[in-house]
C-alpha positions, 0 to 999 in steps of 0.5 A: 470124128470125121464124117458121120459116126455112130454113138451108143449113149446111156443117160440121154434122157436128161442132164449131161447125157441129153446135152451130149445127145443134142450136140451129136444129133444136131450135126447129123451123127447116128445115135443109139440111145439106151433106155431102161424100158420100152416107154422110155425108149419111145420118149427118146425116139420122139425127142431125137428123130432118126435115132435108134433105141436099145432097151435094157435095165442097167439096174439088172446087169445080169439080164442085159445080155438076154435083153440085147439078144432080142434086139438088133445091135448096131454093126458099127459103133464109133463111141460108147458113152456111159453117162447114166447114173444113180445116187443115194446118199447115206452114212455107212452105218445106215446104208443097206446092201440093196442100196449098195448093190443098186448103185454098183449095178447101175454105175459100175457093173452095167457099164462094164457089161455094155462095154463087153458087148460093144468092144468088137465093134469098137475095135473095128472102128478104133473107137472111143469109150467115154466114162462120165465119172464124178468128182466122187470118183477121185474123193469120197465125202461124208455120206457119199460112200456107196456112190463114191465106191461105184465111181472109184470102181468106174475109174479102175474099169476105165484105167484097165480098159485103156491098157487092155485096148490101147493096142487095138486103137480104142481110146478111153476117156474118163470125165470127172464133172463137179456138181452139175445142174441136173435132175440128179443134182436136184435129188442130191440137194433134196437128200442133203436137205439143202435148197437147190439153185441150178445157177450155182452149178455147172451147166450140162452143156459145158460138160458136153463141150468137153466130151465132144472135144475128147471125141473129136480129137485127132487119132494121134492123141487121147484124153485120158482123164478130164476134170471139170469144176464149177467156175463160180 
């Protein structure tokens, strides 16, 4: 993206989201950082001087529209980066509807709702929507059913959006990282009962490199799907 651009980012507090936000902030782009509550928004604003914040709980997508109606949304949006996510492992026979809904709400329905809100601005700028998916968005493993279902749905959302908005010049990219060293990965290892060694997994900065590359690609080309796997 040539010149200063405005990016709306979810999940900027840690892991891949924080790495992407640091890259874009360092080069002087304008950031609008989503936060689940006012306290988290204050932390993000302190960590990224000059950034704006947008508060709304992704776990409650039905109230996002109401929350946004009480805040000032950016007039210009060049990219919308869906990086936030939650995970709770468990066997199908053990997972409750509450666990299913929580992952579907945060990982799928809220990204759809955020996209709906920012599509008018993205159409004006011929902007870019990036969905940070997961290897589980392509394959589902043992005890990963609910999380994988939310990520398979996210792939469907991205694919449909790409077809719908192509004529408007809006680019849509899905990124499928393998296991990445992050607080989420630490939680996964805890749920799996395994020892967590971050050195064995992808550095969030490496995934951030691929995302920024997709954003900066000239307008004559578009990265649709990008898988990033551990190199060791």
